[in-house]
Gaussian input, Z-matrix of N, CA and C with variables (Angstrom, degrees):
# hf/3-21g

backbone

0 1
 N
 C     1     B1
 C     2     B2     1     A1
 N     3     B3     2     A2     1     D1
 C     4     B4     3     A3     2     D2
 C     5     B5     4     A4     3     D3
 N     6     B6     5     A5     4     D4
 C     7     B7     6     A6     5     D5
 C     8     B8     7     A7     6     D6
 N     9     B9     8     A8     7     D7
 C    10    B10     9     A9     8     D8
 C    11    B11    10    A10     9     D9
 N    12    B12    11    A11    10    D10
 C    13    B13    12    A12    11    D11
 C    14    B14    13    A13    12    D12
 N    15    B15    14    A14    13    D13
 C    16    B16    15    A15    14    D14
 C    17    B17    16    A16    15    D15
 N    18    B18    17    A17    16    D16
 C    19    B19    18    A18    17    D17
 C    20    B20    19    A19    18    D18
 N    21    B21    20    A20    19    D19
 C    22    B22    21    A21    20    D20
 C    23    B23    22    A22    21    D21
 N    24    B24    23    A23    22    D22
 C    25    B25    24    A24    23    D23
 C    26    B26    25    A25    24    D24
 N    27    B27    26    A26    25    D25
 C    28    B28    27    A27    26    D26
 C    29    B29    28    A28    27    D27
 N    30    B30    29    A29    28    D28
 C    31    B31    30    A30    29    D29
 C    32    B32    31    A31    30    D30
 N    33    B33    32    A32    31    D31
 C    34    B34    33    A33    32    D32
 C    35    B35    34    A34    33    D33
 N    36    B36    35    A35    34    D34
 C    37    B37    36    A36    35    D35
 C    38    B38    37    A37    36    D36
 N    39    B39    38    A38    37    D37
 C    40    B40    39    A39    38    D38
 C    41    B41    40    A40    39    D39
 N    42    B42    41    A41    40    D40
 C    43    B43    42    A42    41    D41
 C    44    B44    43    A43    42    D42
 N    45    B45    44    A44    43    D43
 C    46    B46    45    A45    44    D44
 C    47    B47    46    A46    45    D45
 N    48    B48    47    A47    46    D46
 C    49    B49    48    A48    47    D47
 C    50    B50    49    A49    48    D48
 N    51    B51    50    A50    49    D49
 C    52    B52    51    A51    50    D50
 C    53    B53    52    A52    51    D51
 N    54    B54    53    A53    52    D52
 C    55    B55    54    A54    53    D53
 C    56    B56    55    A55    54    D54
 N    57    B57    56    A56    55    D55
 C    58    B58    57    A57    56    D56
 C    59    B59    58    A58    57    D57
 N    60    B60    59    A59    58    D58
 C    61    B61    60    A60    59    D59
 C    62    B62    61    A61    60    D60
 N    63    B63    62    A62    61    D61
 C    64    B64    63    A63    62    D62
 C    65    B65    64    A64    63    D63
 N    66    B66    65    A65    64    D64
 C    67    B67    66    A66    65    D65
 C    68    B68    67    A67    66    D66
 N    69    B69    68    A68    67    D67
 C    70    B70    69    A69    68    D68
 C    71    B71    70    A70    69    D69
 N    72    B72    71    A71    70    D70
 C    73    B73    72    A72    71    D71
 C    74    B74    73    A73    72    D72
 N    75    B75    74    A74    73    D73
 C    76    B76    75    A75    74    D74
 C    77    B77    76    A76    75    D75
 N    78    B78    77    A77    76    D76
 C    79    B79    78    A78    77    D77
 C    80    B80    79    A79    78    D78
 N    81    B81    80    A80    79    D79
 C    82    B82    81    A81    80    D80
 C    83    B83    82    A82    81    D81
 N    84    B84    83    A83    82    D82
 C    85    B85    84    A84    83    D83
 C    86    B86    85    A85    84    D84
 N    87    B87    86    A86    85    D85
 C    88    B88    87    A87    86    D86
 C    89    B89    88    A88    87    D87
 N    90    B90    89    A89    88    D88
 C    91    B91    90    A90    89    D89
 C    92    B92    91    A91    90    D90
 N    93    B93    92    A92    91    D91
 C    94    B94    93    A93    92    D92
 C    95    B95    94    A94    93    D93
 N    96    B96    95    A95    94    D94
 C    97    B97    96    A96    95    D95
 C    98    B98    97    A97    96    D96
 N    99    B99    98    A98    97    D97
 C   100   B100    99    A99    98    D98
 C   101   B101   100   A100    99    D99
 N   102   B102   101   A101   100   D100
 C   103   B103   102   A102   101   D101
 C   104   B104   103   A103   102   D102
 N   105   B105   104   A104   103   D103
 C   106   B106   105   A105   104   D104
 C   107   B107   106   A106   105   D105
 N   108   B108   107   A107   106   D106
 C   109   B109   108   A108   107   D107
 C   110   B110   109   A109   108   D108
 N   111   B111   110   A110   109   D109
 C   112   B112   111   A111   110   D110
 C   113   B113   112   A112   111   D111
 N   114   B114   113   A113   112   D112
 C   115   B115   114   A114   113   D113
 C   116   B116   115   A115   114   D114
 N   117   B117   116   A116   115   D115
 C   118   B118   117   A117   116   D116
 C   119   B119   118   A118   117   D117
 N   120   B120   119   A119   118   D118
 C   121   B121   120   A120   119   D119
 C   122   B122   121   A121   120   D120
 N   123   B123   122   A122   121   D121
 C   124   B124   123   A123   122   D122
 C   125   B125   124   A124   123   D123
 N   126   B126   125   A125   124   D124
 C   127   B127   126   A126   125   D125
 C   128   B128   127   A127   126   D126
 N   129   B129   128   A128   127   D127
 C   130   B130   129   A129   128   D128
 C   131   B131   130   A130   129   D129
 N   132   B132   131   A131   130   D130
 C   133   B133   132   A132   131   D131
 C   134   B134   133   A133   132   D132
 N   135   B135   134   A134   133   D133
 C   136   B136   135   A135   134   D134
 C   137   B137   136   A136   135   D135
 N   138   B138   137   A137   136   D136
 C   139   B139   138   A138   137   D137
 C   140   B140   139   A139   138   D138
 N   141   B141   140   A140   139   D139
 C   142   B142   141   A141   140   D140
 C   143   B143   142   A142   141   D141
 N   144   B144   143   A143   142   D142
 C   145   B145   144   A144   143   D143
 C   146   B146   145   A145   144   D144
 N   147   B147   146   A146   145   D145
 C   148   B148   147   A147   146   D146
 C   149   B149   148   A148   147   D147
 N   150   B150   149   A149   148   D148
 C   151   B151   150   A150   149   D149
 C   152   B152   151   A151   150   D150
 N   153   B153   152   A152   151   D151
 C   154   B154   153   A153   152   D152
 C   155   B155   154   A154   153   D153
 N   156   B156   155   A155   154   D154
 C   157   B157   156   A156   155   D155
 C   158   B158   157   A157   156   D156
 N   159   B159   158   A158   157   D157
 C   160   B160   159   A159   158   D158
 C   161   B161   160   A160   159   D159
 N   162   B162   161   A161   160   D160
 C   163   B163   162   A162   161   D161
 C   164   B164   163   A163   162   D162
 N   165   B165   164   A164   163   D163
 C   166   B166   165   A165   164   D164
 C   167   B167   166   A166   165   D165
 N   168   B168   167   A167   166   D166
 C   169   B169   168   A168   167   D167
 C   170   B170   169   A169   168   D168
 N   171   B171   170   A170   169   D169
 C   172   B172   171   A171   170   D170
 C   173   B173   172   A172   171   D171
 N   174   B174   173   A173   172   D172
 C   175   B175   174   A174   173   D173
 C   176   B176   175   A175   174   D174
 N   177   B177   176   A176   175   D175
 C   178   B178   177   A177   176   D176
 C   179   B179   178   A178   177   D177
 N   180   B180   179   A179   178   D178
 C   181   B181   180   A180   179   D179
 C   182   B182   181   A181   180   D180
 N   183   B183   182   A182   181   D181
 C   184   B184   183   A183   182   D182
 C   185   B185   184   A184   183   D183
 N   186   B186   185   A185   184   D184
 C   187   B187   186   A186   185   D185
 C   188   B188   187   A187   186   D186
 N   189   B189   188   A188   187   D187
 C   190   B190   189   A189   188   D188
 C   191   B191   190   A190   189   D189
 N   192   B192   191   A191   190   D190
 C   193   B193   192   A192   191   D191
 C   194   B194   193   A193   192   D192
 N   195   B195   194   A194   193   D193
 C   196   B196   195   A195   194   D194
 C   197   B197   196   A196   195   D195
 N   198   B198   197   A197   196   D196
 C   199   B199   198   A198   197   D197
 C   200   B200   199   A199   198   D198
 N   201   B201   200   A200   199   D199
 C   202   B202   201   A201   200   D200
 C   203   B203   202   A202   201   D201
 N   204   B204   203   A203   202   D202
 C   205   B205   204   A204   203   D203
 C   206   B206   205   A205   204   D204

   B1=1.4552
   B2=1.5250
   B3=1.3365
   B4=1.4619
   B5=1.5213
   B6=1.3172
   B7=1.4543
   B8=1.5180
   B9=1.3118
   B10=1.4627
   B11=1.5191
   B12=1.3350
   B13=1.4580
   B14=1.5157
   B15=1.3327
   B16=1.4581
   B17=1.5263
   B18=1.3121
   B19=1.4513
   B20=1.5180
   B21=1.3279
   B22=1.4566
   B23=1.5226
   B24=1.3358
   B25=1.4528
   B26=1.5238
   B27=1.3222
   B28=1.4646
   B29=1.5262
   B30=1.3232
   B31=1.4629
   B32=1.5329
   B33=1.3256
   B34=1.4639
   B35=1.5231
   B36=1.3134
   B37=1.4650
   B38=1.5201
   B39=1.3339
   B40=1.4689
   B41=1.5276
   B42=1.3250
   B43=1.4669
   B44=1.5227
   B45=1.3299
   B46=1.4648
   B47=1.5321
   B48=1.3322
   B49=1.4594
   B50=1.5290
   B51=1.3472
   B52=1.4559
   B53=1.5250
   B54=1.3404
   B55=1.4619
   B56=1.5152
   B57=1.3305
   B58=1.4607
   B59=1.5261
   B60=1.3323
   B61=1.4675
   B62=1.5208
   B63=1.3272
   B64=1.4717
   B65=1.5251
   B66=1.3260
   B67=1.4603
   B68=1.5304
   B69=1.3240
   B70=1.4635
   B71=1.5257
   B72=1.3219
   B73=1.4680
   B74=1.5245
   B75=1.3287
   B76=1.4688
   B77=1.5257
   B78=1.3372
   B79=1.4624
   B80=1.5225
   B81=1.3307
   B82=1.4637
   B83=1.5264
   B84=1.3238
   B85=1.4639
   B86=1.5256
   B87=1.3180
   B88=1.4631
   B89=1.5204
   B90=1.3316
   B91=1.4631
   B92=1.5231
   B93=1.3309
   B94=1.4632
   B95=1.5221
   B96=1.3274
   B97=1.4663
   B98=1.5198
   B99=1.3199
   B100=1.4645
   B101=1.5297
   B102=1.3097
   B103=1.4592
   B104=1.5219
   B105=1.3438
   B106=1.4634
   B107=1.5203
   B108=1.3366
   B109=1.4614
   B110=1.5293
   B111=1.3168
   B112=1.4597
   B113=1.5233
   B114=1.3212
   B115=1.4559
   B116=1.5137
   B117=1.3300
   B118=1.4534
   B119=1.5207
   B120=1.3441
   B121=1.4573
   B122=1.5200
   B123=1.3131
   B124=1.4602
   B125=1.5268
   B126=1.3210
   B127=1.4644
   B128=1.5195
   B129=1.3248
   B130=1.4596
   B131=1.5172
   B132=1.3084
   B133=1.4666
   B134=1.5259
   B135=1.3229
   B136=1.4516
   B137=1.5138
   B138=1.3236
   B139=1.4577
   B140=1.5096
   B141=1.3314
   B142=1.4615
   B143=1.5231
   B144=1.3218
   B145=1.4515
   B146=1.5260
   B147=1.3011
   B148=1.4546
   B149=1.5082
   B150=1.3158
   B151=1.4557
   B152=1.5226
   B153=1.3161
   B154=1.4659
   B155=1.5172
   B156=1.3334
   B157=1.4554
   B158=1.5227
   B159=1.3272
   B160=1.4622
   B161=1.5252
   B162=1.3293
   B163=1.4689
   B164=1.5266
   B165=1.3404
   B166=1.4617
   B167=1.5280
   B168=1.3318
   B169=1.4634
   B170=1.5277
   B171=1.3301
   B172=1.4576
   B173=1.5230
   B174=1.3346
   B175=1.4690
   B176=1.5308
   B177=1.3378
   B178=1.4668
   B179=1.5267
   B180=1.3166
   B181=1.4651
   B182=1.5275
   B183=1.3294
   B184=1.4657
   B185=1.5199
   B186=1.3320
   B187=1.4646
   B188=1.5264
   B189=1.3394
   B190=1.4628
   B191=1.5136
   B192=1.3244
   B193=1.4512
   B194=1.5150
   B195=1.3038
   B196=1.4513
   B197=1.5069
   B198=1.3124
   B199=1.4590
   B200=1.5160
   B201=1.3154
   B202=1.4560
   B203=1.5047
   B204=1.3133
   B205=1.4435
   B206=1.4419
   A1=108.82
   A2=117.39
   A3=119.95
   A4=109.89
   A5=114.86
   A6=119.66
   A7=108.83
   A8=116.66
   A9=120.73
   A10=111.20
   A11=118.57
   A12=121.35
   A13=112.60
   A14=118.36
   A15=121.83
   A16=111.80
   A17=117.56
   A18=120.98
   A19=111.60
   A20=114.42
   A21=121.17
   A22=108.83
   A23=115.60
   A24=122.61
   A25=108.22
   A26=117.20
   A27=121.59
   A28=110.26
   A29=116.23
   A30=121.77
   A31=112.32
   A32=117.30
   A33=120.15
   A34=111.45
   A35=116.47
   A36=121.40
   A37=110.25
   A38=116.27
   A39=120.66
   A40=109.87
   A41=116.95
   A42=120.79
   A43=111.02
   A44=116.64
   A45=121.44
   A46=110.63
   A47=117.49
   A48=121.28
   A49=111.22
   A50=116.40
   A51=120.37
   A52=112.30
   A53=116.42
   A54=120.03
   A55=113.72
   A56=117.16
   A57=121.17
   A58=110.40
   A59=115.68
   A60=119.60
   A61=111.57
   A62=117.11
   A63=120.87
   A64=108.47
   A65=115.65
   A66=119.20
   A67=111.83
   A68=117.92
   A69=121.52
   A70=112.57
   A71=118.19
   A72=120.26
   A73=111.32
   A74=116.93
   A75=120.15
   A76=110.79
   A77=116.65
   A78=120.05
   A79=110.76
   A80=116.98
   A81=120.55
   A82=110.56
   A83=116.88
   A84=121.43
   A85=111.74
   A86=118.66
   A87=119.48
   A88=112.46
   A89=117.48
   A90=120.24
   A91=113.18
   A92=118.11
   A93=121.40
   A94=109.14
   A95=116.59
   A96=120.21
   A97=111.64
   A98=116.94
   A99=120.48
   A100=109.99
   A101=115.91
   A102=121.23
   A103=110.48
   A104=115.23
   A105=118.68
   A106=111.56
   A107=117.12
   A108=121.39
   A109=111.38
   A110=115.38
   A111=121.81
   A112=105.48
   A113=116.54
   A114=119.13
   A115=111.20
   A116=114.17
   A117=120.17
   A118=107.76
   A119=115.05
   A120=121.42
   A121=108.05
   A122=115.53
   A123=120.14
   A124=108.42
   A125=116.01
   A126=120.01
   A127=109.17
   A128=115.21
   A129=122.13
   A130=107.77
   A131=116.66
   A132=119.91
   A133=109.76
   A134=116.07
   A135=120.10
   A136=115.80
   A137=119.25
   A138=117.96
   A139=114.78
   A140=113.86
   A141=121.55
   A142=108.75
   A143=115.26
   A144=121.26
   A145=107.18
   A146=116.47
   A147=121.16
   A148=110.86
   A149=114.74
   A150=122.37
   A151=107.47
   A152=116.24
   A153=122.27
   A154=108.76
   A155=115.97
   A156=121.44
   A157=109.01
   A158=116.09
   A159=121.78
   A160=112.20
   A161=117.77
   A162=120.70
   A163=112.87
   A164=118.56
   A165=120.01
   A166=112.04
   A167=116.92
   A168=120.34
   A169=110.45
   A170=115.73
   A171=120.82
   A172=109.59
   A173=118.06
   A174=121.13
   A175=113.83
   A176=117.33
   A177=118.90
   A178=111.57
   A179=117.25
   A180=120.83
   A181=109.67
   A182=116.85
   A183=120.19
   A184=110.85
   A185=116.92
   A186=121.04
   A187=112.09
   A188=117.54
   A189=120.37
   A190=111.22
   A191=116.30
   A192=120.91
   A193=113.21
   A194=114.60
   A195=123.35
   A196=108.65
   A197=114.70
   A198=119.11
   A199=106.68
   A200=116.89
   A201=120.85
   A202=109.77
   A203=114.40
   A204=118.68
   A205=114.60
   D1=124.83
   D2=-179.11
   D3=-97.70
   D4=145.70
   D5=176.39
   D6=-90.34
   D7=165.60
   D8=-178.87
   D9=-58.78
   D10=-35.58
   D11=-177.08
   D12=-67.41
   D13=-16.23
   D14=179.76
   D15=-97.00
   D16=0.26
   D17=-176.23
   D18=-92.91
   D19=152.14
   D20=175.62
   D21=-99.97
   D22=140.33
   D23=-177.38
   D24=-113.94
   D25=134.85
   D26=178.88
   D27=-57.92
   D28=138.88
   D29=-176.46
   D30=-60.15
   D31=-32.16
   D32=178.47
   D33=-66.93
   D34=-37.39
   D35=177.59
   D36=-66.00
   D37=-42.98
   D38=178.92
   D39=-62.03
   D40=-44.65
   D41=179.26
   D42=-59.92
   D43=-41.62
   D44=-179.62
   D45=-63.97
   D46=-44.47
   D47=-179.86
   D48=-65.83
   D49=-34.44
   D50=178.47
   D51=-77.19
   D52=-8.05
   D53=179.51
   D54=80.57
   D55=22.80
   D56=179.65
   D57=-87.12
   D58=150.22
   D59=179.28
   D60=-78.09
   D61=-25.76
   D62=176.79
   D63=-146.85
   D64=174.36
   D65=-179.58
   D66=-95.44
   D67=9.86
   D68=-175.22
   D69=-56.97
   D70=-48.62
   D71=-178.26
   D72=-63.55
   D73=-34.53
   D74=176.51
   D75=-68.00
   D76=-41.83
   D77=178.89
   D78=-62.29
   D79=-41.14
   D80=178.13
   D81=-63.10
   D82=-42.21
   D83=-179.33
   D84=-65.21
   D85=-46.17
   D86=-175.14
   D87=-73.02
   D88=-15.88
   D89=177.40
   D90=-90.24
   D91=-1.53
   D92=173.90
   D93=-71.63
   D94=150.74
   D95=178.73
   D96=-61.29
   D97=-39.10
   D98=-178.61
   D99=-114.21
   D100=57.91
   D101=-179.59
   D102=-69.51
   D103=148.35
   D104=176.40
   D105=-78.72
   D106=-10.93
   D107=-179.62
   D108=-104.86
   D109=146.96
   D110=170.89
   D111=-98.09
   D112=124.52
   D113=-174.76
   D114=-137.53
   D115=169.74
   D116=174.13
   D117=-143.23
   D118=152.41
   D119=176.83
   D120=-91.74
   D121=142.62
   D122=174.73
   D123=-129.62
   D124=144.56
   D125=178.01
   D126=-83.00
   D127=131.80
   D128=176.17
   D129=-128.98
   D130=170.91
   D131=178.41
   D132=-55.59
   D133=119.56
   D134=175.46
   D135=84.22
   D136=9.15
   D137=177.74
   D138=160.21
   D139=-145.39
   D140=-175.39
   D141=-125.91
   D142=142.35
   D143=172.68
   D144=-124.67
   D145=175.63
   D146=-178.11
   D147=-126.72
   D148=152.11
   D149=171.62
   D150=-129.68
   D151=145.01
   D152=-178.91
   D153=-113.08
   D154=135.28
   D155=178.48
   D156=-64.36
   D157=125.78
   D158=-175.97
   D159=-53.02
   D160=-44.18
   D161=-175.99
   D162=-68.72
   D163=-14.13
   D164=178.50
   D165=-92.08
   D166=-4.77
   D167=177.75
   D168=-73.27
   D169=158.29
   D170=176.99
   D171=-58.53
   D172=141.56
   D173=-177.87
   D174=-54.45
   D175=-38.28
   D176=-179.56
   D177=-68.49
   D178=-28.67
   D179=176.27
   D180=-74.37
   D181=-39.78
   D182=177.79
   D183=-60.27
   D184=-38.44
   D185=-177.85
   D186=-66.62
   D187=-27.29
   D188=179.48
   D189=-66.72
   D190=-25.59
   D191=174.42
   D192=83.08
   D193=156.71
   D194=-179.04
   D195=-139.47
   D196=151.19
   D197=168.93
   D198=-108.59
   D199=113.33
   D200=-178.42
   D201=-98.14
   D202=149.16
   D203=175.84
   D204=102.45

Protein backbone atom coordinates (compact mmCIF):
# COMPACT_ATOMS: atom_id res chain seq x y z
CA UNK A 1 0.00 0.00 0.00
CA UNK A 2 1.53 3.33 -1.04
CA UNK A 3 0.99 6.56 0.81
CA UNK A 4 0.25 9.85 -0.92
CA UNK A 5 3.81 11.08 -0.28
CA UNK A 6 5.18 8.21 -2.39
CA UNK A 7 2.96 8.95 -5.38
CA UNK A 8 3.84 10.86 -8.52
CA UNK A 9 1.51 13.60 -9.74
CA UNK A 10 1.15 14.57 -13.41
CA UNK A 11 2.89 17.87 -14.16
CA UNK A 12 -0.29 19.32 -15.68
CA UNK A 13 -2.18 18.69 -12.44
CA UNK A 14 0.59 20.35 -10.42
CA UNK A 15 0.54 23.38 -12.74
CA UNK A 16 -3.24 23.66 -12.37
CA UNK A 17 -3.09 23.51 -8.56
CA UNK A 18 -0.32 26.14 -8.55
CA UNK A 19 -2.51 28.37 -10.71
CA UNK A 20 -0.14 28.36 -13.69
CA UNK A 21 -1.39 28.82 -17.24
CA UNK A 22 0.97 26.13 -18.54
CA UNK A 23 3.47 23.61 -17.22
CA UNK A 24 6.44 25.30 -18.94
CA UNK A 25 7.98 26.78 -15.78
CA UNK A 26 7.65 23.41 -14.03
CA UNK A 27 9.30 21.62 -16.96
CA UNK A 28 12.19 24.10 -16.89
CA UNK A 29 12.60 23.62 -13.13
CA UNK A 30 12.59 19.81 -13.14
CA UNK A 31 15.17 19.72 -15.94
CA UNK A 32 17.71 21.70 -13.88
CA UNK A 33 20.58 19.66 -12.45
CA UNK A 34 19.70 20.74 -8.91
CA UNK A 35 15.92 20.88 -9.16
CA UNK A 36 13.88 21.22 -5.99
CA UNK A 37 11.49 18.59 -7.37
CA UNK A 38 11.97 14.85 -7.73
CA UNK A 39 10.48 13.83 -11.05
CA UNK A 40 10.30 11.08 -13.61
CA UNK A 41 9.64 10.98 -17.34
CA UNK A 42 6.79 8.90 -18.67
CA UNK A 43 6.05 7.95 -22.27
CA UNK A 44 2.73 9.19 -23.60
CA UNK A 45 1.18 9.22 -27.06
CA UNK A 46 3.46 11.33 -29.21
CA UNK A 47 6.23 12.02 -26.72
CA UNK A 48 7.23 12.37 -23.10
CA UNK A 49 5.45 13.83 -20.11
CA UNK A 50 6.61 14.35 -16.54
CA UNK A 51 5.39 13.44 -13.10
CA UNK A 52 6.56 15.03 -9.85
CA UNK A 53 6.94 13.13 -6.59
CA UNK A 54 4.22 14.38 -4.24
CA UNK A 55 6.55 14.61 -1.22
CA UNK A 56 8.93 16.91 -3.13
CA UNK A 57 6.21 19.49 -3.78
CA UNK A 58 6.01 22.67 -1.72
CA UNK A 59 4.15 22.06 1.58
CA UNK A 60 1.42 24.58 0.72
CA UNK A 61 0.78 22.76 -2.56
CA UNK A 62 0.63 19.40 -0.77
CA UNK A 63 -1.99 20.80 1.61
CA UNK A 64 -4.26 21.75 -1.31
CA UNK A 65 -4.58 18.05 -2.02
CA UNK A 66 -4.82 15.99 -5.16
CA UNK A 67 -7.06 13.32 -6.49
CA UNK A 68 -4.87 10.66 -8.06
CA UNK A 69 -6.02 7.99 -10.38
